C-alpha positions in Angstrom: -10.5 -25.2 10.4 -11.2 -23.0 13.5 -7.9 -23.9 15.1 -5.7 -23.4 12.1 -7.2 -20.7 9.9 -9.0 -18.1 12.0 -7.6 -15.5 14.4 -7.4 -17.1 17.8 -9.6 -14.4 19.4 -12.5 -15.3 17.0 -11.7 -19.0 17.3 -12.3 -18.9 21.1 -15.5 -17.0 20.7 -16.9 -19.4 18.1 -15.9 -22.4 20.1 -17.5 -21.1 23.3 -20.6 -20.1 21.4 -20.8 -23.6 19.9 -20.5 -25.2 23.3 -23.3 -23.0 24.7 -21.2 -21.6 27.4 -21.3 -17.9 26.2 -22.1 -15.6 29.1 -22.5 -12.0 28.2 -22.4 -10.8 31.8 -19.1 -12.6 32.5 -16.0 -10.5 32.6 -13.4 -11.1 29.8 -10.7 -13.6 30.4 -7.9 -12.3 32.5 -5.0 -10.8 30.6 -1.7 -11.0 32.4 1.9 -12.1 31.9 0.7 -15.7 31.3 -1.5 -14.6 28.3 0.1 -15.3 24.9 1.6 -12.4 23.1 0.1 -11.3 19.8 2.8 -13.1 17.8 2.6 -16.4 19.8 0.4 -19.4 19.3 -3.2 -18.7 20.5 -2.3 -14.9 20.4 -3.7 -12.4 18.0 -5.0 -9.0 17.3 -8.4 -7.7 16.1 -8.0 -9.0 12.5 -4.6 -10.6 12.3 -2.8 -13.0 12.0 -4.6 -13.9 8.9 -3.8 -17.6 9.0 -4.2 -18.0 12.7 -1.9 -20.4 14.6 -0.5 -21.8 11.4 1.0 -18.4 10.7 2.3 -18.2 14.3 4.5 -21.2 13.6 6.2 -19.6 10.5 9.9 -18.7 10.8 10.4 -15.4 12.6 12.6 -14.0 9.8 9.9 -14.6 7.2 7.3 -13.1 9.4 9.4 -10.0 10.0 9.7 -9.4 6.3 6.0 -10.1 5.6 4.8 -7.9 8.4 7.1 -5.1 7.4 6.0 -5.3 3.7 2.4 -5.6 4.8 2.7 -2.5 7.0 4.3 -0.5 4.2 1.6 -1.7 1.8 -1.1 -0.7 4.3 0.4 2.8 4.5 0.0 3.0 0.7 -3.7 2.0 1.1 -4.3 4.6 3.9 -2.7 7.3 1.7 -4.9 6.5 -1.2 -8.2 6.3 0.7 -7.2 9.5 2.5 -7.0 11.1 -1.0 -10.7 10.3 -1.4 -11.4 11.3 2.2 -9.8 14.7 1.9 -11.5 15.2 -1.5 -14.8 14.7 0.3 -13.8 17.1 3.0 -12.7 19.7 0.4 -16.1 19.4 -1.3 -17.9 19.8 2.0 -15.9 22.8 3.2 -16.1 24.5 -0.2 -19.9 24.7 0.0 -21.3 28.2 -0.6 -24.5 29.8 0.3 -26.3 32.8 -1.1 -27.0 35.8 1.1 -28.9 39.0 0.2 -27.4 42.2 1.6 -29.0 45.6 1.3 -27.1 48.5 -0.3 -28.4 51.7 -1.9 -32.0 50.7 -1.2 -31.8 47.4 -3.0 -30.9 43.9 -2.1 -27.8 42.5 -3.7 -27.0 38.8 -4.1 -23.7 37.4 -2.9 -22.1 34.0 -2.6 -20.1 33.2 0.5 -18.4 30.1 1.9 -20.3 28.4 4.7 -17.1 27.1 6.4 -14.6 29.5 7.9 -11.1 28.7 6.7 -9.6 28.3 10.2 -12.5 26.3 11.5 -12.3 23.9 8.5 -8.6 23.4 9.0 -8.9 22.6 12.7 -11.9 20.3 12.3 -12.5 18.3 9.2 -9.1 19.0 7.6 -7.3 18.0 10.8 -9.5 14.9 11.0 -8.7 14.1 7.4 -4.9 14.2 7.9 -4.9 12.6 11.4 -7.7 10.1 11.0 -5.4 7.0 11.2 -3.8 8.1 14.5 -7.1 9.1 16.0 -8.9 5.9 15.0 -5.9 3.8 16.1 -6.4 4.8 19.7 -10.2 4.2 19.6 -9.8 0.8 17.8 -7.1 -0.3 20.2 -9.3 0.5 23.2 -12.2 -1.5 21.8 -9.9 -4.3 20.8 -8.2 -4.4 24.2 -11.5 -5.0 26.1 -11.7 -1.3 27.1 -8.2 -1.3 28.6 -5.8 1.4 27.6 -3.0 0.3 25.2 0.4 1.7 24.3 0.2 1.7 20.5 -2.4 4.4 20.0 -1.2 7.0 22.5 2.4 6.5 21.5 1.6 6.8 17.8 -0.1 10.2 18.5 3.0 11.5 20.3 5.4 10.0 17.7 3.4 11.5 14.9 3.4 14.9 16.6 7.1 14.8 17.0 7.6 13.8 13.3 5.2 16.5 12.1 6.6 19.4 14.1 10.4 18.5 13.9 10.9 16.7 10.6 8.2 18.4 8.5 9.4 21.8 9.8 13.0 20.9 8.8 11.9 19.9 5.3 9.9 23.1 4.8 12.8 25.3 6.1 15.2 23.6 3.8 13.1 23.6 0.6 13.0 27.4 0.2 16.0 28.5 -1.8 18.3 31.0 -0.1 18.1 33.9 0.5 14.3 33.8 0.0 12.2 33.9 3.1 8.6 33.0 3.8 6.6 33.9 6.9 3.4 32.9 8.6 0.7 35.4 7.8 -1.9 34.6 10.4 0.4 34.8 13.3 -2.4 35.1 15.8 -3.9 31.8 14.8 -0.4 30.1 14.8 0.3 31.5 18.3 -3.0 30.0 19.6 -2.4 26.6 18.0 1.3 26.6 19.0 0.7 27.4 22.6 -2.3 25.0 22.7 -0.3 22.1 21.2 2.5 22.5 23.8 -0.1 22.8 26.6 -1.9 19.7 25.3 1.1 17.5 26.0 1.8 19.3 29.3 -1.8 18.5 30.2 -1.1 14.8 29.6 1.8 15.0 32.0 -0.4 16.7 34.6 -3.2 14.2 34.5 -1.0 11.1 34.1 1.7 12.0 36.6 0.4 14.7 39.0 -3.4 14.9 39.2 -4.2 11.2 39.4 -1.0 9.2 38.5 -1.6 6.3 36.2 -5.3 6.9 36.2 -7.8 8.9 34.1 -10.9 10.2 35.9 -14.0 11.1 34.0 -13.6 14.8 34.5 -10.0 14.7 33.2 -11.0 12.9 30.1 -14.0 15.2 29.6 -11.8 18.3 30.0 -9.3 16.8 27.5 -12.1 16.3 24.9 -13.7 19.7 25.6 -10.4 21.5 24.8 -11.0 20.7 21.2 -14.1 22.9 20.7 -12.4 25.6 22.8 -9.4 25.5 20.6 -11.5 25.9 17.5 -13.5 28.8 19.0 -10.4 30.7 20.2 -8.6 30.2 16.8 -11.8 31.4 15.0 -11.9 34.6 17.2 -8.2 35.3 16.3 -8.9 34.6 12.6 -11.7 37.2 12.5 -9.7 39.7 14.5 -12.0 39.8 17.5 -9.2 40.4 20.1 -8.0 43.4 18.2 -11.5 44.8 17.9 -12.2 44.3 21.6 -8.9 45.9 22.6 -9.9 49.1 20.7 -13.4 48.8 22.3 -14.9 49.3 18.8 -16.7 46.4 17.1 -16.2 47.1 13.4 -18.9 46.1 11.0 -18.4 42.7 9.5 -16.4 42.8 6.3 -18.1 41.4 3.3 -15.5 38.8 2.2 -15.3 35.1 1.2 -15.3 33.9 4.7 -17.1 36.6 6.8 -20.7 37.5 6.4 -22.9 39.3 9.0 -24.9 36.9 11.2 -28.1 38.6 10.3 -27.5 38.0 6.6 -27.0 34.3 7.4 -30.4 34.3 9.0 -32.0 35.8 6.0 -32.3 39.3 7.4 -31.4 42.5 5.5 -28.4 44.2 6.9 -26.4 47.3 5.8 -23.5 46.7 3.6 -19.9 47.8 4.2 -17.9 48.0 1.1 -14.4 48.2 2.7 -12.0 45.7 1.2 -10.7 43.0 3.6 -7.8 44.4 5.5 -5.7 43.9 8.5 -4.3 40.6 9.9 -7.7 39.0 10.1 -9.1 40.2 6.8 -6.3 39.8 4.3 -8.0 37.4 1.9 -7.4 36.6 -1.7 -9.6 38.8 -3.8 -9.9 37.3 -7.3 -11.6 40.3 -9.0 -9.1 42.8 -7.6 -6.2 40.6 -8.7 -7.6 40.3 -12.3 -8.2 44.1 -12.5 -4.7 44.8 -11.2 -3.2 42.4 -13.8 -5.2 44.1 -16.5 -4.0 47.5 -15.4 -0.4 46.4 -15.4 -0.7 44.9 -18.9 -2.4 48.1 -20.2 0.5 50.2 -18.9 3.0 47.8 -20.6 1.3 47.6 -24.0 -0.8 50.9 -24.0 -3.5 49.0 -25.9 -7.0 47.9 -25.2 -7.6 44.3 -24.0 -8.2 41.7 -26.7 -9.6 38.2 -26.3 -6.2 36.6 -26.5 -4.8 38.8 -23.7 -7.8 38.1 -21.5 -7.4 34.4 -21.8 -3.7 34.7 -20.9 -4.6 36.6 -17.8 -7.1 33.9 -16.9 -4.5 31.2 -17.3 -2.0 33.1 -15.0 -4.7 33.7 -12.4 -5.7 30.1 -12.3 -2.1 29.1 -11.6 -1.8 31.6 -8.7 -5.1 30.8 -7.0 -4.6 29.6 -3.4 -5.1 25.9 -2.8 -6.4 24.4 0.4 -4.5 22.0 2.7 -6.6 19.2 1.2 -5.4 20.0 -2.3 -1.8 19.8 -1.3 -2.3 16.5 0.6 -4.1 14.9 -2.3 -1.5 16.2 -4.8 1.3 14.8 -2.7 -0.4 11.4 -2.4 -1.1 11.2 -6.2 2.4 12.1 -7.0 3.8 9.3 -4.8 1.3 6.7 -6.0 1.3 7.6 -9.7 -2.3 8.6 -9.5 -4.3 11.1 -11.5 -2.6 14.5 -11.4 -4.6 17.5 -10.0 -6.5 18.8 -13.0 -8.6 21.7 -14.0 -12.3 21.1 -13.3 -13.2 22.1 -16.9 -10.3 20.3 -18.6 -12.6 18.4 -21.0 -14.8 21.4 -21.6 -12.2 24.0 -22.3 -14.3 25.8 -24.8 -16.5 27.8 -22.4 -19.7 29.6 -23.3 -19.2 33.2 -22.5 -22.2 35.6 -22.4 -20.9 38.5 -24.4 -21.9 41.9 -23.0 -22.1 45.0 -25.2 -19.0 47.1 -24.7 -18.5 50.8 -25.2 -15.1 51.9 -26.5 -12.6 52.7 -23.8 -12.2 56.1 -25.2 -15.8 56.9 -24.7 -16.3 58.9 -21.5 -19.8 58.4 -20.0 -21.5 61.4 -18.5 -20.8 62.1 -14.8 -24.4 61.8 -13.7 -28.0 62.2 -14.9 -28.2 65.7 -13.6 -26.5 69.0 -14.2 -23.2 68.1 -15.5 -21.5 70.9 -17.4 -20.5 70.0 -20.9 -16.7 70.1 -21.0 -16.3 69.2 -24.7 -16.7 71.3 -27.7 -15.7 75.0 -28.4 -16.0 77.4 -25.5 -18.8 79.9 -25.1 -19.4 82.5 -22.5 -22.5 84.2 -21.1 -24.7 85.1 -18.1 -26.4 82.4 -16.1 -29.9 84.0 -16.5 -31.4 87.0 -18.4 -33.0 88.5 -15.4 -31.9 88.5 -11.7 -32.8 90.3 -8.5 -30.4 91.7 -6.0 -30.6 93.0 -2.4 -30.5 96.8 -2.6 -28.4 97.2 0.6 -25.8 94.6 -0.4 -22.2 95.6 0.1 -21.6 95.1 -3.6 -23.4 93.7 -6.7 -22.0 90.5 -8.3 -23.2 89.4 -11.7 -21.9 85.9 -12.6 -20.5 85.1 -16.0 -20.3 81.4 -16.8 -18.2 79.5 -19.4 -19.5 76.4 -21.2 -17.5 73.9 -23.2 -13.7 73.4 -22.9 -11.8 74.9 -20.0 -8.5 74.4 -21.6 -7.8 77.9 -22.8 -8.1 81.5 -21.6 -11.4 83.4 -22.6 -12.1 87.1 -22.4 -15.2 89.2 -23.0 -16.1 92.9 -23.0 -18.9 94.2 -20.7 -20.7 97.5 -20.4 -23.3 98.7 -17.9 -26.4 100.9 -18.2 -28.9 102.5 -15.8 -32.4 101.2 -16.2 -35.4 103.5 -16.6 -36.0 103.5 -12.8 -32.5 104.8 -12.3 -32.2 107.3 -15.1 -30.5 110.5 -14.1 -28.1 109.0 -11.6 -25.6 107.7 -14.2 -24.0 105.6 -11.5 -23.8 102.3 -13.4 -23.0 103.7 -16.8 -19.4 104.3 -15.6 -18.8 100.5 -15.3 -17.2 98.9 -18.4 -14.2 96.8 -19.1 -12.9 93.3 -19.9 -13.6 90.1 -17.9 -11.0 87.3 -18.3 -11.4 83.7 -17.4 -8.1 81.8 -17.1 -7.7 78.2 -18.2 -9.6 76.0 -15.8 -12.0 78.8 -14.6 -15.6 78.0 -15.3 -17.2 81.0 -13.6 -16.3 84.6 -12.6 -18.3 87.6 -11.4 -18.5 91.2 -12.5 -18.5 93.2 -9.3 -20.2 96.6 -9.2 -20.3 99.0 -6.2 -23.8 100.3 -5.2 -24.7 104.1 -5.4 -24.3 106.1 -2.3 -27.9 107.2 -2.1 -29.2 103.7 -2.4 -32.1 105.0 -4.6 -31.3 103.1 -7.7 -33.7 100.3 -8.6 -31.9 98.5 -11.4 -29.3 98.3 -14.1 -28.3 96.1 -17.0 -25.0 94.5 -18.1 -24.2 93.6 -21.7 -21.4 91.3 -23.0 -19.7 91.7 -26.3 -16.6 90.6 -28.3 -15.8 87.2 -26.8 -12.3 86.1 -27.5 -10.4 82.8 -27.0 -6.7 82.3 -27.0 -6.7 79.5 -29.6 -10.1 78.9 -31.1 -13.4 80.6 -31.9 -15.5 81.6 -29.0 -19.2 81.8 -28.8 -21.5 84.1 -26.8 -24.4 82.8 -24.7 -26.8 85.0 -22.7 -25.4 88.4 -23.6 -27.5 90.7 -21.6 -28.9 90.6 -18.0 -31.5 92.8 -16.4 -30.8 93.4 -12.6 -33.6 94.5 -10.4 -32.7 95.9 -7.0 -35.1 95.1 -4.2 -35.4 95.5 -0.4 -34.4 92.7 1.9 -36.5 89.5 1.6 -36.4 85.9 2.7 -33.4 84.4 0.9 -35.2 81.0 0.7 -33.8 77.4 1.2 -31.3 75.3 -0.6 -30.9 71.5 -1.1 -29.2 69.1 -3.4 -31.0 68.2 -6.6 -30.8 64.5 -5.5 -30.0 62.8 -2.2 -27.9 60.1 -3.9 -25.8 60.1 -7.0 -24.1 57.2 -8.8 -21.1 57.8 -11.0 -18.8 55.5 -13.0 -15.2 55.8 -11.9 -14.1 56.6 -15.5 -16.5 59.6 -15.7 -14.0 62.3 -14.9 -15.7 65.2 -13.1 -19.0 64.7 -11.2 -21.1 67.9 -11.2 -23.6 68.1 -8.3 -26.4 70.7 -8.6 -27.4 72.7 -5.5 -31.0 74.1 -5.9 -32.3 77.3 -4.4 -36.0 77.2 -3.5 -38.0 80.4 -2.8 -37.1 83.9 -3.6 -33.7 84.2 -5.4 -33.5 87.9 -5.1 -30.5 88.1 -2.8 -27.0 86.8 -2.8 -26.4 83.9 -0.5 -23.5 81.6 0.3 -22.7 78.3 2.1 -19.7 76.1 2.8 -19.3 72.7 1.2 -16.9 69.8 1.7 -16.5 66.1 0.9 -16.2 63.4 3.5 -15.0 59.7 3.2 -17.4 56.8 3.7 -16.1 53.6 2.1 -14.5 55.6 -0.7 -11.1 57.2 0.2 -10.1 60.7 -0.9 -7.0 60.8 -3.0 -7.6 57.1 -4.0 -11.2 57.1 -5.3 -11.9 60.8 -5.7 -10.3 64.2 -5.1 -11.5 65.9 -1.9 -13.0 69.4 -2.4 -13.8 72.1 0.0 -14.9 75.7 -0.4 -17.7 78.3 -0.5 -20.6 78.2 -3.0 -22.1 81.6 -3.7 -25.5 82.1 -5.4 -25.9 85.6 -6.7 -29.3 87.4 -6.9 -31.4 85.7 -9.5 -29.4 82.4 -9.5 -31.5 79.4 -8.6 -28.8 76.8 -8.8 -25.1 76.3 -8.4 -22.7 73.5 -9.1 -20.0 71.7 -7.1 -17.5 69.9 -9.3 -15.7 66.8 -7.8 -13.0 65.0 -9.8 -13.4 61.1 -9.8 -10.3 59.1 -9.9 -10.3 56.1 -12.2 -8.1 53.4 -10.5 -9.4 50.7 -12.8 -10.2 48.4 -9.9 -13.0 45.8 -9.9 -14.4 47.0 -6.6 -17.8 47.0 -4.9 -19.7 50.3 -4.8 -17.7 52.8 -2.8 -19.3 55.9 -1.3 -18.5 59.3 0.0 -20.6 62.2 1.2 -20.9 65.8 0.0 -22.0 68.2 2.8 -23.3 71.7 2.8 -22.8 73.7 6.0 -22.7 77.2 7.5 -25.4 79.0 5.4 -25.1 82.8 5.4 -27.3 85.8 5.1 -30.4 84.1 6.4 -30.2 81.1 4.1 -31.7 77.9 5.4 -31.4 74.2 4.4 -34.4 72.1 3.5 -35.3 70.3 6.7 -36.9 67.4 4.7 -33.5 66.3 3.4 -30.7 64.3 5.0 -29.0 66.6 7.5 -32.1 68.5 8.5 -31.9 72.2 9.2 -28.2 72.3 10.2 -26.6 70.8 7.1 -27.5 69.1 3.8 -26.0 65.8 2.8 -25.8 63.9 -0.5 -24.3 60.4 -0.9 -22.2 59.7 -4.0 -21.6 56.1 -5.0 -18.7 55.3 -7.3 -19.4 52.2 -9.5 -16.8 50.1 -11.3 -16.1 51.2 -14.8 -18.2 49.3 -17.4 -15.2 48.5 -19.6 -13.2 47.2 -16.7 -16.1 45.3 -15.3 -16.9 43.7 -18.6 -13.3 42.6 -19.1 -13.0 41.2 -15.6 -16.3 39.4 -15.9 -15.1 37.9 -19.2 -11.9 36.7 -17.5 -14.0 35.3 -14.7 -15.8 33.3 -17.3 -12.5 31.9 -18.5 -11.3 31.3 -15.0 -12.9 28.5 -13.1 -12.8 29.4 -9.5 -12.7 25.7 -8.7 -10.0 25.3 -11.4 -8.2 22.5 -9.5 -10.8 19.8 -9.1 -10.5 17.7 -5.9 -12.1 14.3 -6.4 -13.8 12.7 -9.4 -17.3 13.6 -10.5 -18.4 10.1 -11.3 -17.7 6.4 -10.6 -16.6 6.0 -14.2 -14.0 8.7 -13.8 -12.7 7.1 -10.6 -12.2 3.7 -12.3 -10.5 5.3 -15.2 -8.1 7.0 -12.9 -7.5 3.7 -11.0 -6.8 1.6 -14.0 -4.4 4.0 -15.9 -1.0 4.9 -14.6 -1.0 8.6 -13.7 -4.8 8.6 -14.0 -5.5 8.8 -17.8 -4.5 7.3 -21.1 -2.8 10.5 -22.1 -0.8 10.8 -18.9 0.1 7.1 -19.0 2.0 7.7 -22.2 4.4 10.0 -20.3 4.8 7.7 -17.2 8.3 6.9 -16.1 9.7 3.7 -14.5 9.0 4.9 -11.0 5.4 5.8 -11.9 4.8 2.3 -13.2 6.4 0.7 -10.1 4.2 2.7 -7.7 1.1 2.1 -9.9 1.6 -1.6 -9.8 2.2 -1.6 -6.0 -1.0 0.5 -5.4 -3.2 -0.9 -8.2 -5.2 -3.2 -6.0 -6.0 -0.4 -3.5 -6.8 2.0 -6.3 -9.3 -0.4 -7.8 -10.9 -1.2 -4.5 -11.3 2.4 -3.4 -12.8 3.3 -6.8 -16.0 1.8 -5.4 -16.2 4.6 -2.9 -18.9 7.1 -4.0 -17.3 10.2 -5.6 -17.4 13.5 -3.7 -19.9 14.9 -6.1 -22.7 12.8 -4.6 -24.7 14.3 -1.7 -22.2 17.2 -1.3 -19.3 14.9 -0.4 -20.9 13.5 2.8 -21.5 10.0 1.5 -17.9 9.7 0.3 -16.8 11.1 3.7 -18.4 8.4 5.8 -17.7 5.5 3.6 -14.0 6.5 3.3 -13.9 6.9 7.1 -15.1 3.2 7.4 -12.3 2.1 5.1 -9.7 4.1 7.1 -11.0 2.5 10.3 -10.5 -1.0 8.9 -7.1 -0.2 7.5 -6.1 1.4 10.8 -7.1 -1.9 12.6 -4.9 -3.8 10.2 -2.0 -1.3 10.7 -2.4 -1.7 14.5 -2.2 -5.5 14.2 0.7 -5.5 11.8 2.7 -3.0 13.9 2.1 -5.1 17.1 3.0 -8.3 15.2 6.2 -6.8 13.8 7.2 -5.4 17.1 6.5 -8.6 18.9 8.5 -10.7 16.4 11.4 -8.2 16.7 11.1 -8.1 20.5 10.2 -4.4 20.5 7.5 -2.8 22.7 4.5 -1.2 21.0 5.8 2.2 21.9 8.9 1.8 19.8 7.0 0.6 16.6 4.4 3.4 17.2 6.8 6.4 17.4 8.9 5.1 14.5 7.2 3.0 11.8 3.5 4.0 12.4 4.3 7.7 13.0 6.5 7.9 9.9 4.2 5.9 7.7 1.1 7.9 8.5 2.9 11.3 8.3 4.7 10.9 5.0 1.9 12.3 2.8 1.7 15.3 5.1 5.4 15.8 4.7 5.2 16.0 0.9 2.1 18.1 1.1 3.8 20.7 3.3 6.8 20.8 1.1 4.6 21.5 -1.9 2.7 24.2 -0.1 6.0 25.8 1.1 7.3 26.1 -2.4 4.0 27.0 -4.0 2.5 29.6 -1.7 3.8 33.0 -0.8 3.3 32.4 3.0 4.1 29.6 5.4 0.7 29.1 6.9 -0.3 26.0 4.9 3.2 24.5 5.2 3.9 24.7 8.9 1.1 26.8 10.4 -1.3 23.8 10.4 1.1 21.4 12.1 0.5 22.8 15.6 -3.2 22.7 15.1 -3.1 19.0 14.0 -0.9 18.1 17.0 -3.3 19.6 19.4 -6.3 18.0 17.7 -4.6 14.6 17.9 -4.5 14.9 21.7 -7.9 16.3 22.2 -9.7 13.9 19.8 -7.2 11.0 19.5 -6.8 10.6 23.3 -9.8 12.6 24.6 -12.3 10.4 22.8 -11.1 6.9 23.8 -10.1 8.0 27.3 -13.6 9.5 27.9 -15.1 6.3 26.6 -12.9 4.2 28.8 -13.3 6.4 31.9 -17.1 6.3 31.7 -17.1 2.5 31.0 -14.9 1.6 34.0 -16.7 4.1 36.3 -20.0 2.3 35.6 -18.4 -1.2 35.5 -16.4 -0.9 38.7 -13.4 -3.1 39.6 -13.9 -6.5 38.0 -11.9 -9.6 38.8 -10.0 -9.2 35.6 -9.3 -5.5 36.3 -8.0 -6.5 39.8 -5.8 -9.2 38.5 -4.4 -7.1 35.7 -3.4 -4.2 37.9 -2.6 -6.1 41.1 1.0 -6.2 42.4 1.4 -9.6 40.8 0.0 -8.6 37.5 1.4 -7.1 34.3 1.3 -3.6 35.7 2.1 -4.5 39.3 4.8 -1.9 39.7 2.1 0.8 39.5 0.1 -0.5 42.5 -3.1 0.7 40.9 -5.4 -1.6 42.7 -4.4 -0.4 46.2 -4.4 3.3 45.1 -7.7 3.1 43.3 -9.8 0.4 45.0 -13.0 1.9 43.5 -11.8 0.9 40.0 -11.6 3.1 37.0 -9.8 3.7 33.8 -6.1 2.9 34.5 -3.5 4.3 32.1 -0.1 3.3 33.4 2.1 6.3 32.6 5.6 4.8 32.5 7.2 5.1 29.1 4.4 7.2 27.6 4.9 10.1 30.1 8.7 10.0 29.5 8.1 10.2 25.8 5.7 13.1 26.2 8.2 15.0 28.4 11.0 14.6 25.9 8.8 15.7 23.1 7.5 18.7 25.0 11.0 20.0 25.5 11.8 19.5 21.8 8.6 21.2 20.8 9.4 24.3 22.9 12.9 24.5 21.4 11.5 24.1 17.9 8.8 26.7 18.3 11.2 29.1 20.0 13.6 28.7 17.1 10.9 29.6 14.6 10.0 32.7 16.6 13.7 33.8 16.7 14.0 33.2 12.9 11.0 35.4 12.4 12.7 38.2 14.4 16.1 37.8 12.8 15.2 37.1 9.2 11.6 38.2 8.8 10.1 34.7 8.4 10.2 31.1 9.5 11.1 29.3 6.2 14.2 29.8 4.1 16.6 32.6 4.8 20.4 32.8 4.5 22.1 29.5 3.7 24.1 28.9 6.8 21.4 29.7 9.4 18.9 27.8 7.3 20.8 24.5 7.4 21.8 25.1 11.1 18.0 25.2 11.7 17.4 22.1 9.7 20.2 20.2 11.5 18.8 21.3 14.9 15.3 20.1 14.1 16.5 16.7 12.9 18.8 16.3 15.9 15.8 17.1 18.2 13.7 14.4 16.5 16.6 11.8 16.6 17.1 12.7 20.3 13.4 12.2 21.0 13.4 8.8 19.2 16.6 7.6 20.9 15.7 8.5 24.4 12.1 7.1 24.0 13.5 3.8 22.6 16.1 3.5 25.3 13.6 4.1 28.0 11.2 1.5 26.6 13.8 -1.2 26.0 16.3 -0.8 28.9 14.8 -1.4 32.4 15.7 1.3 34.8 16.9 3.7 32.1 16.9 7.2 33.6 14.3 6.3 36.3 
């Protein structure tokens, strides 16, 4: 039984253990040219051949076919379990946290994603798409008694070549001409692109220059440490830190889906900045703004108010346009290939959503501008004085008596006025000569009757009476018709301040009227300058800037500043601007207890979203599920249903085609097996993550054995099978995912922008991890007899003379064919990336473009990949090829 049915490696271990001769301190058996190959009798890998030496005696042709089919079937299994793995990662990286941020004196509650998009792509997402290649290197090291192998490193280089050259070619070709798509986050792409090329140049340095054919501990440690450095640098470019530092101005953190102030994350209260995300680092998808803009467009087209049917249509359109993560595209591609459950809406079975209806006011209703002092602009016009009694400074240059209009400003209004001397001025007759008509043009709310003072300056008062008001089109009323003016000697003109320090106004309110109050003796005429200043609100976009002089005549205790508010119908956070009083004249002072102190007076105006727009957007948000595309099942039952039915459900199975059924039958066993993996909804996806990772590790071991067995039976080195079959098989799901992303998204980041990051991560993790393990192990272990025999001049790697060059022992990695493969790939990578940069300069983007240049690019990339494969295979199979 042991000799015929078990893998020879485990047969030997069991036999030695049974004989009682197992010595844990003894070095492993020497492995040299006399050792049987994996496809020969008494040879074997970690798990295969399944039937031991019996299988080794089967006809080679039969074994070639079986191993090839087994390898392809294993690729199907890896793709399916990677579906669950990526679903778990998507659930983990989509986690949100609640932060409380202070604004306007109150704490506001916001949801923000815990994981930064770029960090998630370079860590968990990269691990999800590259797990087989990374695990293959680690498993090969452990299986090879801590000696370096050819399969894992070669698979990483081969996968990188396929990803960069073939996937880029597919993405360039799939965009119909003359459309063009470009990489949006060019800073991140530049970092990952340069790093990916450097990663492979680094391999050449440490394998060929620094310590040829040998990896020291520090070299492995630096290789591994480059991974967190890459993540950190890419994150800095993502948040725009280099641009901020170059301007020597650290801007306040933008409140967006991916960026929250550090203090807020620690539970502290921090000031809020309401500026929308902008610039290369802050251009994020804003769902509320998109909905509001779509509503605005529909309103212009139909000129009607929003009804429930239109709101649902907008929700449906938004759901289709919401950006999808890299995991979503990877899973969608896998399910399409394997006839699995199609990506579905998270609420597909609960389509009738419960919506909390909010009371709405008609769109035609215009709310008041503020709680204080707004002039009524509706109704018939009327005209009158601002107060029945006022005081004026006797020695003023002239006397101004203000007349104010109420109601509509749409038409011209006129009124007759006459003046009389008061009893204290009888006999002079100076003021009785003043009479006439005062006219207020359309739009004018206030105008002054100007009287010159008597020469002797002995007068102590006068009165003005209004009569016969007349409007151009409608009846006109009369307000305060008579004012008594008392002339006094110079006194303290008092202080002024705004009625309130802060105002809130709806963006649909029209004019905002701000009251300026005069405290103290109002007996003299005073004036001051006023102006508006942007904060987070922008003049011309959110409000109309105003600037001028506000004059308070004798007796007037308040004045008004009118600021038009622009209704842009945006669903926006509160946006603020300042109203400032400056340059007081004639002894006037500002209230020192208010904002601005004695030099100026400041009021903050906050523009809030219109209630009607906000209610409609909130209603659409209730229709739109922000996690509309569900990644991963919510229960074991759902996973088993998706595994059993073709295309994932009884309804979808009815529409399945022949190819769907073929792929479903091929993958059925794997689907059923992996349905036992806990769904991502449990423990935030972490349980699914680790169990799926274990399955991937087992499958990777099987793939490694099958690839080595197939290559051995065909007489091919591990490097050849690694850069061809293994690289292509593990990269096909990424190919289809990138193609879908290229077609579906407006930019090329998710299609090709992540390739370079994955390639760099493959080196730093896929080689850095096993090489660090091996370097530490052999540094501690020292040169054993087996190590000396393996790397002696008479051993398998005798041509490298490792024993004589490194007598102290260590982790030997014979460069040979691997370094040559890396050199060829590095040259191809530089040409490929350079071509993408040139295309961006010439055509405005990396993907698509004019037909002829597009297909020339595709042909170039495919030719580079074939050149890489051809030269690497020739070098590995023909002794003395090139060098």
